[in-house]
C-alpha positions in Angstrom: -0.4 0.1 -0.1 1.3 3.5 -1.0 2.1 5.8 2.0 0.6 9.3 2.4 2.6 12.3 1.6 2.1 14.4 4.7 5.0 17.0 4.1 6.0 19.4 0.9 8.0 22.1 0.2 7.1 25.4 0.9 9.1 29.0 0.9 10.9 28.1 4.0 11.4 24.2 4.0 9.1 21.0 4.4 5.8 21.7 5.8 3.4 19.5 7.0 -0.2 19.4 5.5 -1.9 20.1 8.7 0.0 23.6 9.0 -1.2 24.8 5.2 -4.8 25.6 3.5 -6.8 23.1 2.0 -6.2 23.0 -2.1 -3.9 24.5 -4.0 -4.0 27.5 -1.9 -1.3 25.8 0.4 1.2 26.7 -2.6 3.1 23.7 -1.6 5.5 21.5 -4.1 6.1 18.0 -4.1 9.6 17.4 -2.8 10.5 14.5 -5.2 8.8 15.5 -8.9 8.7 19.2 -7.9 5.3 19.5 -9.1 2.2 21.7 -7.5 0.6 19.9 -4.7 -3.1 19.9 -3.3 -3.4 19.7 0.4 -6.2 17.2 1.4 -7.1 17.7 5.4 -9.8 18.5 7.5 -12.4 17.4 5.8 -15.3 17.9 7.5 -19.0 16.7 6.4 -17.7 14.0 4.1 -17.3 10.8 4.6 -13.3 10.4 4.0 -11.2 7.2 5.4 -7.8 8.6 4.5 -5.6 10.3 7.0 -4.4 14.1 5.9 -2.1 14.4 3.1 -0.7 16.2 -0.2 -2.2 14.7 -3.7 -1.2 16.1 -7.0 -2.4 15.8 -10.8 0.9 14.7 -11.8 0.5 11.1 -13.3 4.2 10.9 -13.1 4.7 11.1 -9.2 5.7 8.2 -7.6 5.1 10.0 -3.7 1.7 11.8 -3.6 -1.7 10.4 -4.7 -3.1 11.1 -7.6 -5.8 13.8 -7.0 -9.5 13.3 -7.8 -11.8 16.1 -8.3 -14.7 14.3 -6.5 -13.5 14.8 -3.0 
């Protein structure tokens, strides 16, 4: 099973997903593929089984889950 990416690059160094805004507003980049990330944390009112993590639109990234717009 693939582990969830919980740290990403942001101006000033690494940051945890719980410390940034949800979605692409977080301004974070994947440490491996250098693609833009979306923060998926603190989802309220939805049945969501994964822990907080970063996701990506890049199909070439081996570290972040592929982002699905229906979350």
